[in-house]
C-alpha positions in Angstrom: 99.2 42.9 126.3 102.3 43.1 124.1 103.7 45.7 126.5 103.2 43.5 129.5 104.6 40.4 127.7 107.7 42.3 126.6 108.4 43.6 130.1 107.9 40.1 131.6 110.2 38.5 129.0 112.9 41.1 129.7 112.8 40.4 133.5 112.9 36.7 133.1 115.8 36.9 130.6 117.7 39.1 133.0 117.2 36.6 135.9 118.3 33.7 133.7 121.3 35.6 132.6 122.2 36.4 136.2 122.1 32.7 137.3 124.0 31.6 134.2 126.7 34.2 134.9 127.2 32.7 138.4 127.8 29.2 136.9 130.2 30.6 134.4 132.1 32.4 137.2 132.8 29.0 138.9 134.2 27.5 135.7 137.8 28.4 135.0 138.4 29.9 131.6 141.6 30.3 129.6 142.4 33.8 128.5 139.0 35.3 129.5 138.0 38.4 127.6 136.7 41.0 130.1 134.7 42.8 127.5 133.0 39.7 126.1 130.0 40.0 128.4 129.1 43.5 127.1 129.1 43.2 123.3 129.2 39.9 121.4 129.3 39.5 117.7 126.8 37.0 116.4 128.0 35.1 113.4 125.0 32.8 113.1 122.4 35.6 113.1 121.6 37.4 109.9 122.2 40.3 109.7 125.1 40.9 112.1 123.7 42.5 115.3 125.2 44.0 118.5 123.1 42.9 121.5 123.2 43.8 125.2 123.7 40.9 127.6 120.3 41.5 129.2 118.7 39.9 126.1 121.1 37.0 125.6 119.9 33.4 125.9 121.3 31.9 129.1 121.0 28.3 127.6 123.6 29.1 124.9 127.3 29.5 125.2 128.4 32.9 126.5 130.6 33.3 123.4 127.7 33.0 121.0 124.8 35.4 120.6 121.2 34.5 119.9 118.3 36.9 120.0 115.9 35.9 122.8 113.5 38.8 122.7 112.2 40.8 119.8 110.6 43.4 122.0 112.1 46.7 123.3 111.4 48.6 126.5 113.2 51.8 125.5 110.0 53.7 124.9 109.0 53.3 128.6 109.0 56.7 130.5 111.2 56.2 133.5 111.4 60.0 134.5 108.8 62.6 134.9 108.9 65.0 131.9 110.1 68.5 132.9 106.9 70.1 131.8 104.9 68.0 134.3 107.3 68.6 137.3 106.0 70.8 140.0 107.9 74.1 140.0 109.2 75.0 143.4 108.4 78.5 144.5 111.5 80.5 145.2 111.7 81.7 148.7 111.8 85.5 148.9 115.0 87.0 150.3 115.2 90.2 152.3 116.7 91.8 149.3 113.5 91.4 147.3 110.8 90.8 149.9 108.7 94.0 150.5 108.3 95.3 154.0 104.6 95.9 153.7 101.9 93.3 152.8 99.7 94.1 149.9 96.8 94.9 152.2 98.8 97.6 154.1 100.9 99.0 151.2 100.7 102.7 150.6 101.2 103.3 146.8 102.1 107.0 147.3 105.1 106.2 149.6 106.2 103.3 147.5 106.1 105.5 144.4 108.5 108.0 146.1 111.0 105.2 146.7 110.8 104.1 143.1 111.2 107.6 141.9 114.4 108.0 144.0 115.8 104.8 142.4 114.9 106.2 139.0 116.8 109.5 139.6 119.7 108.0 141.4 122.1 108.7 138.5 120.8 112.3 138.3 121.3 113.1 142.0 124.6 111.3 142.4 126.2 112.5 139.2 125.1 116.1 140.0 126.7 115.8 143.4 129.9 114.3 141.9 130.3 116.6 139.0 129.7 119.7 141.1 133.0 118.9 143.0 135.0 118.4 139.8 137.1 121.2 138.1 134.9 122.9 135.4 132.1 120.3 136.2 133.3 117.8 133.6 134.4 114.2 133.5 136.0 111.9 130.9 133.6 109.1 129.8 136.4 106.5 130.0 136.8 107.3 133.7 133.0 107.4 134.3 132.8 103.6 133.9 135.1 103.1 136.8 133.1 105.5 139.0 129.8 103.7 138.7 129.2 103.9 142.5 129.9 107.6 142.7 127.8 108.3 139.6 124.9 106.0 140.7 124.5 103.5 137.8 124.9 99.7 137.8 128.3 98.1 137.2 129.0 97.0 133.7 126.6 99.6 132.1 127.8 102.4 129.9 127.5 105.9 131.4 126.4 107.3 128.0 123.2 105.3 128.3 122.2 107.3 131.4 123.6 110.6 130.3 121.3 110.6 127.2 118.3 110.1 129.4 118.6 113.7 130.7 119.5 115.9 127.7 118.6 119.1 129.5 121.0 118.3 132.4 124.0 116.5 130.9 125.8 116.8 127.5 128.7 114.9 125.9 131.4 116.5 123.7 134.7 115.6 122.2 137.6 117.4 123.9 140.8 118.6 122.2 142.5 115.4 123.4 140.1 113.5 121.1 138.4 111.9 124.1 134.7 112.0 124.9 133.7 114.0 128.0 130.4 114.8 129.6 129.3 117.6 131.9 126.5 120.0 132.7 124.6 121.9 130.1 124.3 125.7 130.2 120.8 125.3 131.4 121.9 123.1 134.3 124.7 125.6 135.2 122.0 128.2 135.7 120.0 125.8 137.9 123.1 125.3 140.1 123.4 129.0 140.6 119.8 129.1 141.7 120.4 126.2 144.1 123.4 128.0 145.6 121.4 131.1 146.3 118.8 128.8 148.1 121.6 127.3 150.2 122.9 130.7 151.2 119.4 132.0 152.2 118.7 128.9 154.3 122.1 128.8 156.1 120.8 129.8 159.5 118.1 127.1 159.4 120.7 124.5 158.5 123.0 125.6 161.3 120.2 125.1 163.8 119.5 121.7 162.4 123.1 120.7 163.0 122.9 122.1 166.5 119.9 120.0 167.3 121.5 116.9 165.9 124.5 117.5 168.2 122.2 118.1 171.2 120.6 114.7 170.6 123.9 112.8 170.0 126.0 111.1 172.6 128.6 113.4 174.1 127.3 116.2 171.8 129.7 115.1 169.1 129.3 113.8 165.5 132.1 113.1 163.1 132.3 115.7 160.3 132.5 112.9 157.7 129.0 111.6 158.7 127.4 115.0 158.5 129.0 115.5 155.1 127.8 112.0 153.9 124.2 112.8 154.9 124.2 116.5 153.9 121.6 116.1 151.1 119.2 114.6 153.7 119.2 117.9 155.6 119.9 120.3 152.8 123.4 121.1 154.1 125.7 122.7 151.5 128.8 120.9 150.2 131.1 123.4 151.8 129.6 123.1 155.3 133.0 122.1 156.7 134.4 125.4 155.6 131.4 127.4 156.9 131.7 125.9 160.4 134.6 128.2 161.3 132.2 131.2 161.0 130.3 130.0 164.0 132.7 129.6 166.9 130.0 130.3 169.4 128.1 127.2 168.3 130.7 124.6 167.1 134.3 123.6 167.5 136.3 120.9 165.7 138.2 118.4 167.9 140.3 115.4 166.9 139.2 112.1 168.5 141.6 109.4 169.7 141.2 107.5 166.5 142.1 110.6 164.4 138.6 111.5 163.3 137.6 115.1 163.1 134.6 115.6 165.3 132.1 118.5 165.3 131.4 119.3 168.9 128.6 121.5 170.4 129.9 124.6 172.3 126.7 126.1 173.7 123.6 124.3 174.8 120.5 126.3 173.8 117.4 125.2 175.9 115.1 126.9 173.2 116.3 124.4 170.7 115.9 121.4 173.1 112.2 121.2 172.4 111.1 118.4 170.2 108.5 118.5 167.4 106.2 116.3 169.5 106.4 118.7 172.4 105.4 121.6 170.1 102.5 119.6 168.8 101.4 118.6 172.3 100.8 122.3 173.1 98.4 122.5 170.1 96.7 119.1 170.0 97.2 117.1 173.1 95.0 114.1 172.1 96.8 113.7 168.8 100.2 113.4 170.5 98.8 110.9 173.0 97.9 108.6 170.1 101.1 109.1 168.2 102.8 106.1 169.8 101.5 102.9 171.4 103.4 100.9 174.0 100.9 98.2 175.0 101.0 96.5 178.4 102.6 93.1 178.3 100.3 90.2 179.0 97.3 92.5 178.9 95.1 89.6 177.7 95.6 87.8 181.0 94.1 90.7 182.9 90.7 90.1 181.2 90.0 93.7 180.7 87.4 95.2 178.3 88.5 97.4 175.3 88.2 100.7 177.1 90.2 99.6 180.1 92.8 98.1 177.9 93.2 101.4 176.1 93.6 103.3 179.3 96.2 100.9 180.6 98.2 101.2 177.3 98.0 105.0 177.5 99.4 104.9 181.1 102.2 102.7 179.8 102.9 105.0 176.8 102.9 108.3 178.7 105.0 110.2 179.6 107.2 110.2 176.6 111.0 110.6 176.9 112.5 113.7 175.4 115.1 112.9 172.6 117.3 115.7 174.1 117.7 113.8 177.4 120.8 111.7 178.2 119.8 108.4 176.6 123.0 106.6 177.5 122.0 106.6 181.2 118.9 104.5 180.5 118.9 100.8 180.8 119.4 99.3 177.3 116.2 97.2 177.0 113.9 99.1 179.4 110.6 100.7 178.3 112.0 104.2 178.8 115.0 103.4 176.6 112.7 102.3 173.8 110.6 105.5 174.2 113.8 107.5 174.0 115.0 105.8 170.8 111.5 106.2 169.2 111.6 109.9 170.2 115.1 110.3 168.7 114.1 108.8 165.4 110.9 110.9 165.3 112.9 114.1 165.9 115.6 113.0 163.4 113.0 112.5 160.6 111.4 115.9 161.4 114.8 117.6 160.8 115.1 116.1 157.3 114.0 117.9 154.2 111.4 115.4 153.1 110.6 113.9 156.5 112.0 110.5 155.6 115.3 108.6 155.7 116.7 105.3 154.4 118.3 102.6 156.5 121.7 103.8 155.4 121.2 107.2 156.9 119.8 105.8 160.2 122.7 103.3 160.5 125.1 106.2 160.0 124.1 107.7 163.3 123.6 104.4 165.2 126.3 105.0 167.7 125.6 108.7 168.3 121.9 108.1 168.9 122.3 104.9 171.0 120.3 102.8 168.5 120.2 99.0 168.5 120.1 96.4 165.8 116.4 96.0 166.5 115.5 99.4 165.1 113.7 97.9 162.1 111.3 95.9 164.4 110.9 98.8 166.7 109.7 101.1 163.9 107.3 98.4 162.6 105.6 98.3 166.0 104.6 102.0 165.6 102.5 102.0 162.4 100.5 105.0 163.5 103.5 107.3 163.1 106.0 105.5 160.8 105.6 103.9 157.4 108.3 101.6 156.1 108.6 101.3 152.3 110.8 99.3 150.1 112.3 95.9 150.9 113.4 94.4 154.2 117.1 94.9 153.3 116.8 98.3 151.8 113.9 100.2 153.5 112.9 103.8 153.8 111.0 105.2 156.8 108.4 108.0 156.4 106.9 110.3 159.0 103.3 109.8 158.1 101.9 113.0 159.7 104.2 115.1 157.4 102.3 113.9 154.3 98.8 114.4 153.1 96.5 111.7 151.6 98.0 112.1 148.1 101.5 111.5 149.3 102.7 115.1 149.1 104.6 117.0 151.8 102.4 119.4 153.8 105.2 121.9 154.4 107.8 122.0 151.6 111.3 123.4 152.1 112.6 125.7 149.3 115.2 123.0 148.6 112.5 120.4 148.1 110.7 122.7 145.6 113.9 123.0 143.7 114.4 119.2 143.6 110.9 118.7 142.3 111.6 121.2 139.5 114.9 119.5 138.7 113.2 116.1 138.4 110.7 117.7 136.0 113.4 119.1 133.8 115.3 115.8 133.9 112.3 114.1 132.2 111.9 116.8 129.6 113.4 116.5 126.1 115.2 119.2 124.2 112.3 120.2 122.1 109.9 120.4 125.1 112.0 122.9 127.1 110.3 126.1 125.7 106.8 124.8 126.3 107.7 123.6 129.8 109.1 127.0 130.7 106.0 128.7 129.3 103.7 126.7 131.6 105.8 127.7 134.6 
């Protein structure tokens, strides 16, 4: 009751003050004080008090102050406390939103993507240091090369170097500066990798020939092949090795000054896709690899079996990735079949039968791909699996992996990479026991 009474008194006092203020505004006043309405000093009241005009008595003179209400409304809650406010759910951005729903997520493929992110510093630093004189780099310069070395901006390189004590080491040079480079154990591993590259050179040459046969005008910039060399197991000095195969390649300079690798001889034996080889072994499996459903099939009112047959007629025949795709109408069904076939063959040429969005975009122009590649791949869940986020996804060739997420057929370079990852997680004292188990 006291609360209601105090609120009512405050409202009435405010209305009386407002009406009295209008009357005073009509009466001229000599030397009016503009601040008198805010704070007035009460000489009659004991003790002296500063009072807001909302609690002044409108019946008294505006220049005298009398308390009209002994109640306060300052304790009333006028805003909802922060702890009771509903928290708005942040909308997921393509940078963080996963491609797959929880019900369709494959933990094996997602783990491979997370593993690659974990070893990004290892793979990029190994690649960068291998090109440096004596395989060393000053730590002061490493902070400026965070992109090349594969660690976040603003972090110290030593933090990542110490994670792999068997691979990297730091030391103080004669210039009194700290440097880091490969350990002796890692130098031996690099020699082993180089011997693998030499033994697989003919296989890598054929892969590059097949890439050129799929590309538009049978040309690919040398810079793009060099940028994606790890994806196919191509050695770092591939640009120097090209000159040894004049019957297969030649280097031409485009109008914009780019050095292009051009195919010299078309080999019909290489122009056979992986799907065509599988078709000779298991025809039914290849028929179910892709699905191009008939548009507006529901309007035909067909049963399940007839719908399947109609979709199969629409899916077959497939278009070879080694055909001339630029002659096809851009948004036709045959053009989509061609692009799907090109991506399937592209993934089959990679070491681990997978590629990221950055690798696919690299060859967008050469393979006549469109900006709808992401949606096109999602429409073929039987063959492709997209892992990661919508902005940074990786596409897997599902048939190349078993149920446990391991590659069915592993290239010697893949076996070496797995061994390197194992050593990268091994500490100094665990090296002897790890070598003993091998």
